[in-house]
C-alpha positions as CSV (number, residue, x, y, z in Angstrom):
1,M,0.2,-0.1,0.2
2,S,1.2,3.5,-1.2
3,I,1.5,6.7,0.8
4,R,1.0,10.1,0.2
5,W,2.9,12.6,2.3
6,R,1.1,15.6,2.1
7,K,3.1,19.1,2.3
8,D,1.0,19.7,5.7
9,G,2.5,16.8,7.3
10,R,-0.2,14.4,6.7
11,M,0.4,10.8,5.5
12,L,-2.6,9.4,3.8
13,C,-3.4,6.2,2.1
14,A,-2.8,6.5,-1.7
15,A,-5.8,4.1,-2.8
16,M,-8.1,6.3,-0.5
17,T,-7.0,9.8,-1.5
18,E,-6.4,11.7,-5.1
19,P,-2.8,13.0,-5.5
20,E,-2.5,16.9,-4.7
21,E,0.3,19.5,-5.8
22,N,3.6,18.7,-3.6
23,D,2.7,15.2,-2.5
24,T,5.5,13.2,-1.8
25,Y,5.0,9.6,-3.0
26,I,6.0,6.6,-0.9
27,D,5.6,3.4,-2.6
28,D,4.9,0.0,-1.3
29,R,8.6,-0.9,-0.6
30,L,9.2,2.1,1.4
31,H,5.8,1.9,3.1
32,Y,6.6,-1.6,4.0
33,Q,9.9,-0.7,5.3
34,L,8.6,2.1,7.4
35,S,5.6,0.2,9.1
36,V,6.8,-3.4,9.1
37,I,10.3,-3.7,9.5
38,S,11.2,-0.4,11.3
39,R,8.1,0.1,12.7
40,T,8.5,4.1,12.5
41,I,4.8,4.5,11.3
42,L,1.6,3.3,12.6
43,A,-1.8,3.2,10.8
44,D,-4.4,5.5,12.9
45,V,-7.0,4.2,15.2
46,N,-9.6,4.9,12.7
47,H,-7.3,4.4,9.5
48,E,-10.1,2.3,7.6
49,T,-12.2,5.3,7.2
50,N,-9.8,8.4,7.0
51,G,-6.8,6.7,5.5
52,L,-4.0,8.4,8.0
53,W,-0.6,6.9,9.1
54,H,1.4,8.7,12.0
55,W,5.0,8.5,12.9
56,V,5.5,6.5,16.0
57,H,7.6,9.1,17.7
58,N,4.5,11.0,18.1
59,D,4.2,9.4,21.5
60,F,0.3,10.9,22.1
61,L,-0.5,9.2,18.8
62,R,1.3,6.0,19.5
63,V,-0.3,5.6,23.2
64,E,-3.6,6.1,21.7
65,A,-3.0,3.5,18.9
66,E,-1.8,1.2,21.3
67,H,-4.9,1.3,23.5
68,A,-7.1,1.2,20.6
69,V,-5.4,-2.1,19.7
70,I,-5.7,-3.6,23.3
71,A,-9.5,-2.5,23.4
72,R,-10.1,-4.4,20.0
73,L,-8.0,-7.4,21.2
74,E,-10.1,-7.6,24.7
75,K,-13.3,-7.1,22.6
76,A,-12.5,-10.0,20.3
77,C,-11.6,-12.5,23.2
78,T,-14.6,-11.9,25.5
79,P,-15.4,-15.1,27.4
80,S,-18.4,-15.7,25.2
81,T,-16.5,-15.6,22.1
82,S,-13.0,-16.8,23.0
83,P,-12.4,-20.4,21.4
84,L,-9.9,-20.9,24.8
85,V,-12.4,-20.7,27.3
86,S,-14.9,-23.7,27.7
87,I,-18.0,-23.3,29.9
């Protein structure tokens, strides 16, 4: 998945946005390096609707994203739905 890095600093999913003047295009390979290998960018909690990516060094956004992931995991593993719990 490619990213458009806007002049205002936002990083947006290229598939969800139209190009604008002065965008810097981050191709699939560099996006993979930044998100998976070096873990320097992180998808926004609402990425599926807003297409945003954030730098991990922004501690507030990192903590917010980590909390959202934990909440989703907890919701997915409630006792009534977890295959690990037998009643």
